[in-house]
N, C-alpha and C positions, 0 to 999 in steps of 0.2 A: 501494500500500500505505497503511496506518495500522499504529501500534505500538500497542496495547490488553492491558492488561493481562497484559507478558509477554509474547506474543504479532503479528507479522505478519494481519496481516487485510485480503481485496482484499474493496474494495464501493465499487466505482465507482459508486454513487450518488450515494455522498457527497460526489464528488470533480468539482469542474466542472473545463473545459479552464483555465481560469487556472490549476489548484492552490490553489481555496477549499476548502473544506469547509462547506458550509450545518451549523451545529448549529439547536438548535432549543429557542429563548430564552423559558420560560414568564411569560408575563404575569400570571400570574392560579390560580389553585386552584378546583376545583371547591366552591359551596362557603362560599369568599372571601366576603366582603358589601367589594364595593371602593364609595365614595361617586363619582358619578356629577363633581363637580367633586376628586375627586384626581389625582394625576401616578402614574404612572408610568415613570420615566424609563430610556430606554433608547438609544443612540447607534447609527445603522445610516448606511450613509456610499458614496457608488455607487465603484464597480468602480473610473470611472478621472474625473479631473479635465476633462473632455471632457462629462461627462453633462448635459443640462438635463433628464431622466427622472428617477426613479429607481422598481421594484416592490417591491413586500413581498408576501411572500407571506402569508397569515395563517392557520396547523396554529391543530387541536386533535387533544388525548390526553383519556383515562381515566385513563393509564397518569403517577402523579407520577414518575417516571425515564424519562421518556424524549430521550432526548439529541439526538437525527440526527431531520426529516422528513423521510423514510421510515421508519424504527424503527416495529416492527410498531405499529400497535391508534393513527398518530396519519394525522390526515385533512385532507383539504387543505377552509376553513370559508369561503377569499373570499383573491384581489387587488386591492392598490389599488393606484396609481399618484400617488409626489408630482411 
């Protein structure tokens, strides 16, 4: 359960088995020009210090206020492994 805007909300897709929540982290907005050499800093970390690889799913949306990767109008663009 999550406490959102004064209400408890059950939304199982947002919560992983380990209790982590997958949030949507906006890197750029539609219409913004981003130079090729511009760095957009974000820190992502593996779930365990023993991991040798880390996956990163990339999502897209036309909505400016998406909070979670399973929010309406958010679609998976691709997956990357580091």
